[in-house]
N, C-alpha and C positions, 0 to 999 in steps of 0.2 A: 432153550436159549432165550435170554432176555432180549427185548428189543433195544437197539442202540438209541442214543440221543444225538441231537444236532445243536451245535452252538453256531449261530449265523452272525457274522460281523458285517455291518453295513456302515457306510460313511463315504465321504468324498474321496476321490483318488488322492493318494499320498497322505491319508489321515493316519495310517498305521495299522490298518486291518490285517494285512498279510504278515507284517512283522510280528504282531501280537499272536496271530494264529500259529505261525511257525514255532515260536518259542513255547506257546502253550502245548502244542503237539509234543514237543520234546519232553516237557515236564510231565504230561499225562502218561506218555509211554513209560517213563521211569517209574510211575506209580502203578503200572500194570494194566492200563487201559488199552483196549484194542481201538485204535483211532487213526483216522486219515484226515489229511487237510486237502480240501479242494479250493482252488483259487480261480477267480474270474479270468485272469489273463491266460492261465493254462487251459482252461475249458474253452475259451474263445479260439485259441490257436489249434485245438485238436477236435474236440467233440462238436463244437458249434461254429466252426470256421465259415459256414455258409450264411451266418447271420451278421447283419450290420448293427447299427445303433439307433434305428428308428424306434418309435414307441412299440410297434408290433414286434420287432425283432428282439428288443429288450425283454418284453413279456415272454416271448417264446424261449429265449435263452434261459430265463429263470424257471419256466415251467419244466423244461427238459432237465435242468440241473436238479430241481426239486424231486422229480421222479427217480433220478439216479440216486440221490441221497436217501430217499425213502427205501429204495431197494437195499442199500447198505445197512440202514437202520434195522430193517426186517431180518437181516442176517446177523444182527448183534454187533455190528460195526458202528462205532461212534464217529461223527463227522464234525470237523471244524470247517466252516465255509466262509471264505472272505470274498464278498461280491458287493459292488457299489450299491446295487438294488436301490435306485434313486428316489422312488416314490412309495407312498403307503400302498398304492395299488399293486406295485411290484412285490412288496413285502407280504401283502395279503395273498398273492398267488402262491408264494412258497409256504405260507402258514396253512393254506388249504390243502397242499400236497403232502407236506412233511408232518407226520403225526406228533412227534415229540421234538419240538423245536423251541429254542429260546433265542431271541434276537438281542444282540449287543450293539448299541449305537456307539461307534468310535467317533466321538465328537472332536472336531478340529476346525478352526476357521479357514475360510478360503485363502486368506492371506498367508497363513502358516503352511497350508498344503502347497501353495505355489512356491513358497520359499524352499520347501523340502524336495521339490520335483527335480530329481537328477536327470530324468529322461527328457526334460524340456517340453512335456506334453501341454502344460498350461500355456506356455509361451506360443507354441504352435497353434493352439486353439484360439488364443487372442488375436493371432495374425490371420485367422481364417483357414489355416492349413489342415486343421482337424475339425471336421463338422460334428455336430451333436455331441460335444464333449461336456460331460457332467460338471456342473458348477459354473460353466462359462456360457455355452450356447445351448445347453440342455439343462433342465431344472434338477435340483436336488432338494427334496423335502426332508426336513428333520423328522424322524419318526415321531408319531403322536403317542405311541404306546410301546416303546422298547421295553424289554424285560430288564435291561441293565444298561448303564451308560458308563463309558470310559472316556475321559477327557485327556487326549494325548497332548494337548497344548500345555496342560499343567501337571500331568503325571508322566513320569518316565516309564520306560518299558518294564522295569522291575516292579514299580508300584502298580502298574496296570495288571501285570500277571498275578501279583500277590492279591490284588483286589478280586480278580476272577477266581483264583484258587480258594480264597476265603469264603466265597459265595457259591462254590461249585455245587453243593447239594441243591441249592435253589435253581441252578441252571440245568440240572440233569432231569 
């Protein structure tokens, strides 16, 4: 059995990571790929509910997720992962653990992410109700070396998906 691959989506909250990953999962399954989507919110609610958002907890969250994904990949299961992974240090952690990974930076301005925020998380963070919120009270570093960039501020969902599918061989 061939090892699977991982496409990791990083970006600010509300940048479009999960939306793109969910649609890409549907399209790749239709093409016959054995694929799963793992999302940061889901993992935090279940597997890593014991972790907060301190620097150490963020690193541990990604280390654990990386090992789970590597286990999937070793079994031939491809993974789409949508996680904020806010710093190059965090992205290096996952690159060290996952053998066959490509990182897509889902680029979107903070202003646009705040506009899209239907849960009101940014507003709560600005009011101090959410501590260590990425982009407000906790840093987000644009990746220095992503494998691919999707700009959801200027590309719609269909354009983003087509761009990824058109470059899928490079991302596998």
